[in-house]
C-alpha positions in Angstrom: 101.3 5.7 32.2 101.6 1.8 33.2 103.0 1.6 36.8 102.2 2.7 40.1 105.9 4.1 40.1 104.9 6.5 36.9 102.1 7.4 38.8 103.5 8.6 42.1 105.6 10.5 40.1 102.8 13.0 38.5 101.3 13.0 42.0 104.6 14.0 44.0 105.1 16.5 40.5 101.4 17.8 40.5 101.0 17.9 44.7 104.1 20.3 44.4 102.0 23.2 42.7 100.7 26.1 45.0 97.5 25.8 44.1 97.6 21.6 44.4 95.3 20.6 47.9 95.1 16.6 46.3 96.0 14.8 43.2 95.0 11.0 42.7 96.1 9.3 39.7 94.0 5.9 38.2 96.4 4.0 36.0 93.7 1.9 35.3 91.3 5.2 33.4 94.1 7.0 32.9 93.2 9.7 34.8 95.0 12.2 36.7 92.5 14.2 39.0 93.9 17.6 40.7 92.1 19.8 43.3 92.4 23.2 44.1 93.0 24.4 47.4 89.4 26.6 48.8 90.1 30.2 47.0 92.8 29.1 44.6 92.4 28.5 40.6 94.6 25.3 39.0 96.3 26.2 36.1 95.6 24.3 33.3 98.2 25.0 31.1 100.6 24.0 34.1 99.4 20.8 34.4 99.0 19.7 31.6 103.2 21.2 30.8 103.9 19.3 34.0 102.6 16.0 32.9 104.1 16.5 29.0 107.5 17.3 30.7 107.1 14.0 32.9 106.9 12.3 29.4 102.8 11.8 29.2 100.5 12.5 26.6 96.9 15.0 27.7 94.7 13.6 25.9 91.9 15.8 27.5 91.5 18.6 30.4 88.7 19.5 31.7 87.2 20.8 34.9 84.9 19.5 37.1 83.3 20.4 40.6 83.8 16.3 41.9 86.7 16.9 45.0 89.3 14.4 44.4 88.1 12.1 46.5 84.5 11.9 44.9 86.4 11.4 41.9 88.8 7.9 43.2 85.1 6.6 44.8 83.5 7.0 41.3 86.3 5.8 39.7 86.7 2.8 41.8 83.2 1.6 41.5 83.9 1.5 38.0 86.4 -0.9 38.2 
C-alpha cells in the first residue's frame, strides 16, 4: 500500500466484517490492525484473503492484546 486511497479501501473492506470493531492502516509502517468487537473473534484467514483480494500481500498475521487506538498511538510515536 502506498497511498491514502489504498489504506482507505482496506479499512472500508475490513470494517464491513461482522466481528470488526475498528480498523487502522499505517502506510509508513505497512501495518493493518483490526480490532474485534467485544465477545467476537476475528477470522485471520478471512482478513488475509480480503487483503490479498484487494491486491496486496500479507507478510505476517499476529494477534496482539493492544486495542487499535493503543497500537495507532504506538506507531505514531515511532515516526
